[in-house]
C-alpha positions, 0 to 999 in steps of 0.5 A, a space after each residue: 403459164 405455158 398452157 396459157 401461152 399455148 391457148 393464146 397462140 391457138 386464139 391468134 393462129 385460128 384468126 390467121 387461119 393457121 392450125 396450131 396443132 400443126 405448128 406444135 408438131 413442127 416445133 417438136 421436130 427441134 431436137 433440143 430446147 422445146 417442150 410441147 404444151 397443148 391448147 384445150 378448152 380450159 384448165 382442170 384438176 385440183 392443182 393448176 386452176 387453184 394453187 397458183 392463185 394461193 401464191 398471188 394472194 400471198 404475194 399481194 399480202 406482201 405488196 407484190 402483184 404476180 402479174 404473169 400468174 394473173 394474166 395466165 389465169 385470165 387466158 385459161 379461164 376464158 377458154 370455155 367462152 371461146 369454145 362456146 362462141 365457136 360452137 355458136 358460129 359453127 351452128 350458124 354455118 349449118 343454118 341453126 341458132 344455138 337456142 334449141 340446138 342439141 349439143 353433145 359434149 364428149 368428156 366430163 373429166 378434166 383429162 383423158 382416161 380418168 374419172 376425175 372431174 374436179 374443176 373440169 372446164 366441161 362443166 362451165 362449157 355445158 352451163 354456158 351452152 345451156 345459158 345460150 339455149 342449147 339442149 345439152 347432153 354429155 357422154 363420158 364412159 368414166 363418169 356415168 353421172 355428173 356429180 355436184 361440184 364446188 360451183 356446178 350441179 348439172 343434174 345429168 347422166 351420161 348418154 350412150 357413146 354410140 354412133 346413133 347417139 352422136 347422130 342425134 345431135 346438131 353438134 358434137 363437142 370434143 372436150 376430153 380426148 378419151 381413148 374410147 372416143 378415138 374411133 372413127 365409126 362413132 363419128 360416121 353419121 355426125 354432122 358437125 364436130 367442135 374439136 378442142 383436143 385435135 382428136 378428129 384429124 388423126 381419125 381422118 376427118 376435117 381435111 379439105 374434101 374428106 368425108 364425114 362431119 364438118 370439123 371446127 377447131 376450137 
């Protein structure tokens, strides 16, 4: 539910033109009573995307509707659709449609610096991009080949994580903030970056007048 609130605030603040990551950093200066939660492209892992719904199922058996859990699930599972919509609009701003565009998704695991891809939102993002007509590749130093999952079978292998590879694509979509990606040189020749993890700002990209790719928060 805390993650869903962070994701919902991202949707609201993006519409207002406010950077949710700056809001969270400001809130963290409070010396008590605040625990930061961060937005992202969706939920992953073997626990949070699944286990709360065992409770809602059991509650329903006893005639109770666990509305907060269900609503949080709706918000969190909608995030891949939001990310893909933002990607489409960003590509349009570069004079390209989603159909036929080359999109590189960074990160297949569900969180940084691990090789666990269970329930990763990257899988759904890739499938949604494909359904919209994009040519999709992924880069993940921890997962050289996409394994078939409970719902997805991408049949992809990781492309090299190099600046030249990033430059080959019309858009680079940051889905997982691996430490390996926190290298400004990788993005030097990229044209457009869709950033779901606030990876680009600490690298010096995205500020008004800054050199480098256009950065779109999603």
